[in-house]
C-alpha positions as YAML, in Angstrom:
chain: A
units: angstrom
residues:
- id: 1
  name: MET
  ca: [138.01, -40.68, 33.98]
- id: 2
  name: GLY
  ca: [137.68, -36.16, 34.22]
- id: 3
  name: ILE
  ca: [134.61, -34.85, 34.60]
- id: 4
  name: ASP
  ca: [135.96, -32.76, 31.15]
- id: 5
  name: SER
  ca: [135.23, -35.87, 29.15]
- id: 6
  name: LEU
  ca: [131.74, -36.62, 30.75]
- id: 7
  name: ILE
  ca: [129.79, -33.37, 30.16]
- id: 8
  name: GLY
  ca: [129.64, -30.66, 27.51]
- id: 9
  name: GLY
  ca: [130.70, -27.05, 29.83]
- id: 10
  name: THR
  ca: [127.28, -25.91, 28.82]
- id: 11
  name: ILE
  ca: [125.54, -27.60, 31.57]
- id: 12
  name: TRP
  ca: [128.25, -28.20, 34.18]
- id: 13
  name: ASP
  ca: [126.29, -25.89, 36.41]
- id: 14
  name: GLU
  ca: [123.52, -28.10, 36.28]
- id: 15
  name: TYR
  ca: [125.04, -30.66, 38.06]
- id: 16
  name: SER
  ca: [124.82, -30.76, 41.72]
- id: 17
  name: ASN
  ca: [128.34, -30.71, 43.94]
- id: 18
  name: LYS
  ca: [127.43, -34.21, 45.05]
- id: 19
  name: VAL
  ca: [126.70, -35.67, 41.35]
- id: 20
  name: THR
  ca: [130.56, -33.95, 40.48]
- id: 21
  name: ASP
  ca: [131.98, -35.49, 43.11]
- id: 22
  name: LEU
  ca: [130.85, -38.95, 43.40]
- id: 23
  name: MET
  ca: [131.48, -38.62, 38.93]
- id: 24
  name: ASN
  ca: [135.00, -38.54, 40.19]
- id: 25
  name: ASN
  ca: [135.78, -40.17, 43.91]
- id: 26
  name: PRO
  ca: [132.45, -42.96, 43.43]
- id: 27
  name: GLN
  ca: [132.38, -44.63, 46.98]
- id: 28
  name: ASN
  ca: [130.89, -48.06, 46.37]
- id: 29
  name: MET
  ca: [132.91, -48.11, 43.08]
- id: 30
  name: GLY
  ca: [134.02, -52.27, 43.00]
- id: 31
  name: GLU
  ca: [133.03, -55.79, 43.52]
- id: 32
  name: ILE
  ca: [131.84, -58.58, 46.20]
- id: 33
  name: THR
  ca: [134.00, -61.88, 45.38]
- id: 34
  name: GLN
  ca: [132.37, -65.02, 46.61]
- id: 35
  name: GLU
  ca: [135.09, -65.46, 49.12]
- id: 36
  name: GLN
  ca: [134.36, -62.17, 50.54]
- id: 37
  name: ALA
  ca: [130.52, -63.06, 50.88]
- id: 38
  name: ASP
  ca: [131.17, -66.51, 52.24]
- id: 39
  name: GLU
  ca: [133.50, -64.57, 55.13]
- id: 40
  name: MET
  ca: [130.36, -62.43, 56.27]
- id: 41
  name: GLY
  ca: [127.89, -65.54, 55.99]
- id: 42
  name: ALA
  ca: [125.96, -63.75, 53.01]
- id: 43
  name: LYS
  ca: [124.56, -65.00, 50.03]
- id: 44
  name: LEU
  ca: [126.09, -63.55, 46.81]
- id: 45
  name: ILE
  ca: [124.31, -61.50, 44.63]
- id: 46
  name: VAL
  ca: [125.34, -60.22, 40.89]
- id: 47
  name: ALA
  ca: [123.09, -58.74, 38.67]
- id: 48
  name: ASP
  ca: [123.65, -57.13, 35.32]
- id: 49
  name: PHE
  ca: [121.43, -54.14, 33.40]
- id: 50
  name: GLY
  ca: [121.54, -52.09, 30.61]
- id: 51
  name: ALA
  ca: [119.71, -48.92, 29.71]
- id: 52
  name: GLU
  ca: [118.94, -48.67, 25.78]
- id: 53
  name: SER
  ca: [117.66, -45.13, 26.17]
- id: 54
  name: CYS
  ca: [121.68, -43.71, 26.71]
- id: 55
  name: GLY
  ca: [124.20, -46.80, 26.46]
- id: 56
  name: ASP
  ca: [125.01, -47.48, 29.72]
- id: 57
  name: ALA
  ca: [124.87, -50.67, 31.59]
- id: 58
  name: VAL
  ca: [125.64, -51.29, 35.22]
- id: 59
  name: ARG
  ca: [126.72, -54.61, 37.56]
- id: 60
  name: LEU
  ca: [125.23, -54.42, 40.92]
- id: 61
  name: TYR
  ca: [126.61, -56.47, 43.73]
- id: 62
  name: TRP
  ca: [124.68, -57.30, 47.02]
- id: 63
  name: ALA
  ca: [125.88, -59.59, 49.94]
- id: 64
  name: VAL
  ca: [122.82, -60.45, 51.92]
- id: 65
  name: HIS
  ca: [121.89, -62.11, 54.73]
- id: 66
  name: PRO
  ca: [119.94, -65.40, 54.02]
- id: 67
  name: LYS
  ca: [118.23, -65.55, 57.17]
- id: 68
  name: SER
  ca: [117.21, -61.35, 57.84]
- id: 69
  name: ASP
  ca: [117.37, -61.32, 53.90]
- id: 70
  name: VAL
  ca: [119.03, -57.39, 54.72]
- id: 71
  name: ILE
  ca: [121.83, -56.43, 52.05]
- id: 72
  name: MET
  ca: [124.92, -56.35, 54.26]
- id: 73
  name: LEU
  ca: [126.53, -54.94, 51.79]
- id: 74
  name: SER
  ca: [126.06, -53.33, 47.88]
- id: 75
  name: LYS
  ca: [128.77, -52.53, 45.46]
- id: 76
  name: PHE
  ca: [128.65, -51.63, 41.76]
- id: 77
  name: LYS
  ca: [130.63, -51.67, 38.28]
- id: 78
  name: SER
  ca: [129.35, -48.62, 35.58]
- id: 79
  name: PHE
  ca: [130.07, -48.33, 32.40]
- id: 80
  name: GLY
  ca: [129.04, -45.56, 31.04]
- id: 81
  name: CYS
  ca: [128.74, -41.75, 31.75]
- id: 82
  name: GLY
  ca: [129.44, -39.77, 34.41]
- id: 83
  name: THR
  ca: [125.90, -39.51, 35.36]
- id: 84
  name: ALA
  ca: [125.45, -43.08, 35.63]
- id: 85
  name: ILE
  ca: [128.57, -43.78, 37.54]
- id: 86
  name: ALA
  ca: [126.88, -41.09, 40.10]
- id: 87
  name: SER
  ca: [123.64, -42.39, 40.27]
- id: 88
  name: SER
  ca: [125.09, -46.05, 40.93]
- id: 89
  name: ASP
  ca: [127.14, -45.11, 43.77]
- id: 90
  name: THR
  ca: [124.17, -43.39, 45.16]
- id: 91
  name: MET
  ca: [121.90, -46.58, 44.67]
- id: 92
  name: ALA
  ca: [124.44, -48.81, 46.06]
- id: 93
  name: GLU
  ca: [124.72, -47.25, 48.92]
- id: 94
  name: LEU
  ca: [120.91, -46.72, 49.86]
- id: 95
  name: CYS
  ca: [120.53, -50.64, 48.82]
- id: 96
  name: LYS
  ca: [123.08, -51.26, 52.29]
- id: 97
  name: GLY
  ca: [121.40, -52.41, 55.66]
- id: 98
  name: LYS
  ca: [118.07, -52.57, 53.71]
- id: 99
  name: THR
  ca: [116.08, -55.60, 53.39]
- id: 100
  name: VAL
  ca: [115.15, -56.81, 49.79]
- id: 101
  name: ASP
  ca: [111.81, -56.32, 49.82]
- id: 102
  name: GLU
  ca: [112.69, -52.62, 51.45]
- id: 103
  name: ALA
  ca: [115.22, -51.97, 48.08]
- id: 104
  name: VAL
  ca: [113.19, -53.03, 45.56]
- id: 105
  name: LYS
  ca: [111.18, -49.60, 47.00]
- id: 106
  name: ILE
  ca: [114.13, -48.00, 45.96]
- id: 107
  name: THR
  ca: [112.71, -45.26, 43.31]
- id: 108
  name: ASN
  ca: [115.01, -43.37, 40.51]
- id: 109
  name: ILE
  ca: [113.36, -40.12, 42.24]
- id: 110
  name: ASP
  ca: [114.91, -41.34, 46.09]
- id: 111
  name: VAL
  ca: [118.57, -41.63, 44.00]
- id: 112
  name: GLU
  ca: [117.76, -38.48, 42.21]
- id: 113
  name: MET
  ca: [116.83, -37.04, 45.36]
- id: 114
  name: ALA
  ca: [119.47, -38.78, 47.35]
- id: 115
  name: MET
  ca: [121.89, -36.48, 44.94]
- id: 116
  name: ARG
  ca: [121.09, -33.33, 45.37]
- id: 117
  name: ASP
  ca: [122.74, -30.41, 47.31]
- id: 118
  name: ASN
  ca: [119.24, -28.76, 48.70]
- id: 119
  name: PRO
  ca: [116.11, -30.54, 48.23]
- id: 120
  name: ASP
  ca: [114.74, -27.84, 45.90]
- id: 121
  name: THR
  ca: [117.41, -28.12, 43.11]
- id: 122
  name: PRO
  ca: [117.39, -31.16, 40.71]
- id: 123
  name: ALA
  ca: [121.05, -32.87, 41.19]
- id: 124
  name: VAL
  ca: [121.67, -33.43, 36.85]
- id: 125
  name: PRO
  ca: [119.79, -32.03, 34.17]
- id: 126
  name: PRO
  ca: [116.75, -33.36, 32.44]
- id: 127
  name: GLN
  ca: [118.17, -34.51, 29.43]
- id: 128
  name: LYS
  ca: [120.42, -37.02, 32.04]
- id: 129
  name: MET
  ca: [117.53, -37.84, 34.05]
- id: 130
  name: HIS
  ca: [117.04, -41.16, 32.20]
- id: 131
  name: CYS
  ca: [120.79, -42.14, 33.01]
- id: 132
  name: SER
  ca: [119.50, -43.02, 37.10]
- id: 133
  name: VAL
  ca: [116.85, -45.41, 35.77]
- id: 134
  name: MET
  ca: [118.92, -48.43, 35.77]
- id: 135
  name: ALA
  ca: [119.02, -47.71, 39.52]
- id: 136
  name: TYR
  ca: [115.59, -49.59, 39.90]
- id: 137
  name: ASP
  ca: [115.77, -51.82, 37.37]
- id: 138
  name: VAL
  ca: [119.19, -53.33, 38.65]
- id: 139
  name: ILE
  ca: [117.83, -53.30, 41.93]
- id: 140
  name: LYS
  ca: [114.72, -55.41, 40.51]
- id: 141
  name: LYS
  ca: [116.85, -57.72, 38.80]
- id: 142
  name: ALA
  ca: [119.31, -58.70, 41.69]
- id: 143
  name: ALA
  ca: [116.11, -58.90, 43.69]
- id: 144
  name: ALA
  ca: [114.36, -61.64, 41.45]
- id: 145
  name: GLN
  ca: [117.66, -63.37, 41.56]
- id: 146
  name: TYR
  ca: [117.67, -63.66, 45.13]
- id: 147
  name: LYS
  ca: [114.73, -64.63, 45.58]
- id: 148
  name: GLY
  ca: [114.33, -66.77, 42.26]
- id: 149
  name: VAL
  ca: [111.47, -65.20, 40.71]
- id: 150
  name: ASP
  ca: [111.01, -63.32, 37.29]
- id: 151
  name: MET
  ca: [112.11, -59.30, 38.02]
- id: 152
  name: GLU
  ca: [108.90, -58.48, 36.38]
- id: 153
  name: SER
  ca: [106.87, -59.56, 39.81]
- id: 154
  name: PHE
  ca: [107.64, -56.26, 41.31]
- id: 155
  name: GLU
  ca: [105.92, -54.32, 39.06]
- id: 156
  name: GLU
  ca: [102.41, -54.43, 39.85]
- id: 157
  name: GLU
  ca: [101.67, -51.40, 37.39]
- id: 158
  name: ILE
  ca: [102.30, -50.35, 33.71]
- id: 159
  name: ILE
  ca: [104.74, -47.45, 34.49]
- id: 160
  name: VAL
  ca: [104.48, -44.61, 31.91]
- id: 161
  name: CYS
  ca: [107.13, -42.25, 33.78]
- id: 162
  name: GLU
  ca: [110.22, -44.52, 34.21]
- id: 163
  name: CYS
  ca: [112.41, -41.26, 35.41]
- id: 164
  name: ALA
  ca: [109.59, -40.74, 37.98]
- id: 165
  name: ARG
  ca: [108.27, -44.36, 38.03]
- id: 166
  name: VAL
  ca: [104.87, -42.72, 37.63]
- id: 167
  name: THR
  ca: [101.78, -45.71, 36.80]
- id: 168
  name: LEU
  ca: [99.57, -45.27, 34.34]
- id: 169
  name: SER
  ca: [96.49, -45.26, 37.02]
- id: 170
  name: THR
  ca: [98.12, -42.50, 38.82]
- id: 171
  name: LEU
  ca: [98.66, -40.42, 36.03]
- id: 172
  name: GLN
  ca: [95.04, -41.01, 34.66]
- id: 173
  name: GLU
  ca: [93.40, -39.94, 38.41]
- id: 174
  name: VAL
  ca: [95.20, -36.60, 38.27]
- id: 175
  name: ILE
  ca: [94.71, -35.60, 35.37]
- id: 176
  name: ARG
  ca: [91.17, -36.75, 35.90]
- id: 177
  name: LEU
  ca: [90.67, -35.29, 39.46]
- id: 178
  name: ASN
  ca: [92.44, -31.99, 38.95]
- id: 179
  name: ASP
  ca: [90.90, -31.71, 34.80]
- id: 180
  name: LEU
  ca: [94.79, -31.24, 33.48]
- id: 181
  name: THR
  ca: [95.01, -29.99, 29.68]
- id: 182
  name: THR
  ca: [98.84, -29.76, 29.33]
- id: 183
  name: VAL
  ca: [101.93, -31.60, 29.91]
- id: 184
  name: GLU
  ca: [103.42, -29.19, 31.72]
- id: 185
  name: GLU
  ca: [100.56, -29.35, 34.32]
- id: 186
  name: ILE
  ca: [101.23, -33.06, 34.58]
- id: 187
  name: ALA
  ca: [104.85, -32.19, 35.54]
- id: 188
  name: ASP
  ca: [104.05, -30.24, 38.25]
- id: 189
  name: TYR
  ca: [101.45, -32.81, 40.13]
- id: 190
  name: THR
  ca: [103.31, -35.79, 39.25]
- id: 191
  name: LYS
  ca: [107.08, -35.23, 38.08]
- id: 192
  name: ALA
  ca: [105.90, -37.14, 35.07]
- id: 193
  name: GLY
  ca: [107.26, -35.73, 32.19]
- id: 194
  name: ALA
  ca: [109.99, -33.44, 33.90]
- id: 195
  name: PHE
  ca: [113.12, -35.40, 33.42]
- id: 196
  name: CYS
  ca: [114.05, -37.35, 29.87]
- id: 197
  name: LYS
  ca: [111.17, -36.15, 28.32]
- id: 198
  name: SER
  ca: [110.96, -39.68, 26.64]
- id: 199
  name: CYS
  ca: [107.38, -39.69, 28.14]
- id: 200
  name: ILE
  ca: [105.93, -36.56, 26.26]
- id: 201
  name: ARG
  ca: [105.47, -38.12, 23.10]
- id: 202
  name: PRO
  ca: [107.09, -40.42, 20.46]
- id: 203
  name: GLY
  ca: [110.49, -39.68, 19.62]
- id: 204
  name: GLY
  ca: [112.26, -39.29, 22.65]
- id: 205
  name: HIS
  ca: [115.27, -40.89, 24.04]
- id: 206
  name: GLU
  ca: [113.28, -44.61, 23.96]
- id: 207
  name: ALA
  ca: [110.41, -45.47, 22.80]
- id: 208
  name: LYS
  ca: [106.79, -46.08, 24.82]
- id: 209
  name: ASP
  ca: [103.31, -47.61, 24.25]
- id: 210
  name: ILE
  ca: [101.80, -44.88, 26.05]
- id: 211
  name: TYR
  ca: [102.77, -41.07, 26.19]
- id: 212
  name: LEU
  ca: [101.16, -38.36, 28.15]
- id: 213
  name: VAL
  ca: [100.14, -36.86, 25.12]
- id: 214
  name: ASP
  ca: [97.99, -40.05, 24.25]
- id: 215
  name: LEU
  ca: [96.27, -39.54, 28.46]
- id: 216
  name: LEU
  ca: [95.74, -36.19, 27.30]
- id: 217
  name: GLU
  ca: [94.24, -36.75, 24.51]
- id: 218
  name: GLU
  ca: [91.93, -39.70, 25.99]
- id: 219
  name: TYR
  ca: [90.55, -37.59, 28.68]
- id: 220
  name: GLU
  ca: [89.51, -34.96, 26.05]
- id: 221
  name: LYS
  ca: [88.08, -37.29, 24.60]
- id: 222
  name: GLU
  ca: [86.00, -38.71, 28.11]
- id: 223
  name: LYS
  ca: [85.22, -35.01, 28.80]
- id: 224
  name: MET
  ca: [83.43, -34.83, 25.02]
- id: 225
  name: ALA
  ca: [81.72, -37.62, 25.66]
- id: 226
  name: LYS
  ca: [80.29, -36.70, 28.71]
- id: 227
  name: ALA
  ca: [79.23, -33.31, 27.36]
- id: 228
  name: ALA
  ca: [77.58, -35.59, 24.50]
- id: 229
  name: ASP
  ca: [75.85, -37.58, 26.97]
- id: 230
  name: ALA
  ca: [74.82, -34.26, 29.23]
- id: 231
  name: SER
  ca: [73.00, -32.57, 26.01]
- id: 232
  name: GLY
  ca: [70.73, -35.57, 25.82]
- id: 233
  name: GLU
  ca: [70.20, -38.95, 23.51]
- id: 234
  name: GLY
  ca: [72.68, -40.06, 21.37]
- id: 235
  name: GLY
  ca: [74.54, -36.96, 21.63]
- id: 236
  name: ALA
  ca: [71.99, -34.98, 19.88]
- id: 237
  name: GLU
  ca: [72.23, -30.97, 19.98]
- id: 238
  name: PHE
  ca: [69.55, -29.27, 22.59]
- id: 239
  name: SER
  ca: [68.17, -27.20, 19.92]
- id: 240
  name: GLU
  ca: [66.90, -30.25, 17.91]
- id: 241
  name: MET
  ca: [66.00, -32.62, 21.07]
- id: 242
  name: THR
  ca: [62.16, -33.53, 21.52]
- id: 243
  name: ILE
  ca: [60.38, -32.07, 24.78]
- id: 244
  name: VAL
  ca: [61.19, -35.23, 26.61]
- id: 245
  name: GLN
  ca: [65.37, -35.29, 25.99]
- id: 246
  name: ARG
  ca: [65.37, -31.57, 26.60]
- id: 247
  name: ILE
  ca: [63.31, -32.45, 30.19]
- id: 248
  name: LYS
  ca: [65.95, -35.29, 31.06]
- id: 249
  name: ALA
  ca: [68.64, -33.14, 29.64]
- id: 250
  name: VAL
  ca: [67.78, -30.34, 32.07]
- id: 251
  name: ASP
  ca: [66.99, -32.63, 35.00]
- id: 252
  name: LYS
  ca: [70.03, -34.03, 34.35]
- id: 253
  name: VAL
  ca: [72.17, -30.78, 34.42]
- id: 254
  name: ILE
  ca: [70.47, -29.64, 37.26]
- id: 255
  name: ASP
  ca: [71.08, -32.94, 38.88]
- id: 256
  name: ASP
  ca: [75.06, -33.35, 38.43]
- id: 257
  name: ASN
  ca: [75.17, -29.46, 39.02]
- id: 258
  name: ILE
  ca: [72.26, -27.21, 41.15]
- id: 259
  name: ARG
  ca: [69.68, -29.40, 42.95]
- id: 260
  name: GLN
  ca: [72.53, -30.57, 45.76]
- id: 261
  name: MET
  ca: [73.33, -27.35, 46.68]
- id: 262
  name: LEU
  ca: [69.39, -26.33, 46.94]
- id: 263
  name: ILE
  ca: [68.96, -29.27, 49.17]
- id: 264
  name: MET
  ca: [71.42, -28.10, 51.79]
- id: 265
  name: ASP
  ca: [69.90, -24.70, 51.99]
- id: 266
  name: GLY
  ca: [66.62, -26.34, 52.44]
- id: 267
  name: GLY
  ca: [65.10, -26.04, 49.00]
- id: 268
  name: ASP
  ca: [64.93, -27.76, 45.62]
- id: 269
  name: MET
  ca: [63.63, -26.64, 41.95]
- id: 270
  name: GLU
  ca: [61.20, -28.20, 39.42]
- id: 271
  name: ILE
  ca: [60.64, -27.97, 35.50]
- id: 272
  name: LEU
  ca: [57.36, -26.64, 34.61]
- id: 273
  name: ASP
  ca: [57.71, -25.74, 31.38]
- id: 274
  name: ILE
  ca: [60.00, -25.80, 27.85]
- id: 275
  name: LYS
  ca: [59.28, -23.65, 25.23]
- id: 276
  name: GLU
  ca: [60.68, -21.98, 21.86]
- id: 277
  name: ASN
  ca: [60.56, -18.15, 21.78]
- id: 278
  name: GLY
  ca: [62.22, -16.50, 18.62]
- id: 279
  name: GLU
  ca: [65.77, -17.69, 19.35]
- id: 280
  name: ASN
  ca: [65.57, -18.05, 23.22]
- id: 281
  name: ILE
  ca: [64.92, -21.12, 24.72]
- id: 282
  name: ASP
  ca: [62.96, -20.41, 27.65]
- id: 283
  name: ILE
  ca: [62.65, -23.14, 30.92]
- id: 284
  name: TYR
  ca: [60.06, -22.32, 33.48]
- id: 285
  name: ILE
  ca: [60.93, -23.42, 36.92]
- id: 286
  name: ARG
  ca: [59.11, -23.40, 40.43]
- id: 287
  name: TYR
  ca: [61.20, -23.23, 43.45]
- id: 288
  name: LEU
  ca: [60.79, -25.70, 46.24]
- id: 289
  name: GLY
  ca: [60.63, -25.25, 50.13]
- id: 290
  name: ALA
  ca: [63.08, -22.73, 52.01]
- id: 291
  name: CYS
  ca: [63.91, -21.82, 47.65]
- id: 292
  name: ASN
  ca: [60.15, -20.52, 47.72]
- id: 293
  name: GLY
  ca: [60.58, -16.65, 48.26]
- id: 294
  name: CYS
  ca: [63.94, -16.44, 48.68]
- id: 295
  name: ALA
  ca: [65.19, -13.01, 47.58]
- id: 296
  name: SER
  ca: [68.62, -14.56, 45.95]
- id: 297
  name: SER
  ca: [66.35, -16.90, 44.35]
- id: 298
  name: SER
  ca: [65.27, -14.40, 41.16]
- id: 299
  name: THR
  ca: [69.14, -13.06, 41.33]
- id: 300
  name: GLY
  ca: [72.11, -15.02, 42.32]
- id: 301
  name: THR
  ca: [70.71, -18.46, 41.88]
- id: 302
  name: LEU
  ca: [68.51, -17.74, 39.22]
- id: 303
  name: PHE
  ca: [72.19, -16.55, 37.54]
- id: 304
  name: ALA
  ca: [74.11, -19.28, 38.63]
- id: 305
  name: ILE
  ca: [71.16, -22.04, 37.34]
- id: 306
  name: GLU
  ca: [70.70, -20.26, 33.48]
- id: 307
  name: ASN
  ca: [74.64, -19.72, 33.31]
- id: 308
  name: ILE
  ca: [75.14, -23.67, 34.07]
- id: 309
  name: LEU
  ca: [72.21, -24.33, 31.98]
- id: 310
  name: LYS
  ca: [73.76, -22.61, 29.09]
- id: 311
  name: GLU
  ca: [77.42, -23.91, 29.46]
- id: 312
  name: LYS
  ca: [76.12, -27.19, 29.59]
- id: 313
  name: LEU
  ca: [73.31, -27.15, 27.44]
- id: 314
  name: ASP
  ca: [72.59, -24.43, 24.99]
- id: 315
  name: GLN
  ca: [73.71, -20.84, 25.05]
- id: 316
  name: ASN
  ca: [70.15, -19.39, 23.74]
- id: 317
  name: ILE
  ca: [68.98, -20.90, 27.53]
- id: 318
  name: ARG
  ca: [66.98, -18.78, 29.68]
- id: 319
  name: VAL
  ca: [65.64, -19.29, 32.77]
- id: 320
  name: LEU
  ca: [62.15, -17.89, 33.98]
- id: 321
  name: PRO
  ca: [60.86, -18.67, 37.63]
- id: 322
  name: ILE
  ca: [56.89, -18.58, 37.85]
...
């Protein structure tokens, strides 16, 4: 099959030299017969997998040493586009010499990275990355057949991005830790959504149960709920709270954002009173320990405390030291 029939000329430059070479000259294409496996003293494994996302299919052959579980020989047959041929050939090469358990750890990113001409330039255009998804899945199927288990037993977590093999728990943790708000930021941190883009939102190459936009929405709701909690019981506006609720809300913000910094400097603070003064809500505080009498307590420290309380609770707050 010629390269002109595999891809359009407009994206040709986005393929690495390794990929274009493997499209026409795959090194591991073929089959392993039972006779060949017997001669090697190996167990023959033949696994098939089809990718609904692009209509391609691959058959993976393994000759596995029954005592060491090492994959002595690995070959494939691919029925699909040039990218599928190149990625399947690379996948078969990566399996060689590994144990079955080691092979299961090969990801689609491993396959794509192995096809790069240099580490910083992707081997295939983003819209073709989904073709390498078959690599991981057919390995799983072959391993499951060899071990006599269900292939899903190798999947310990929910995978949101198939291309980059990024799990739900990883995405949730990265979004929270780094306060991510856009799909582009997620891709920068994890590579999820950087390739075929099916995981970003509905309407991609394949339907998903969970999308990146869902995780961003979930995180935004969590932040809103925490903000409501910080505002007091029942999420009421600070200006509408009772004096007891206001003191509790201010105490919580101070505990979460301020007090630890004061303690590290040998000081602390306490709330004496909260009063309404026209449109302002005046919070009277007293510094304790090293903060009492410190020059910055009436300048930078006071400014920081007031700004945090304004941001978290109400823009009309004024902090007045006594």
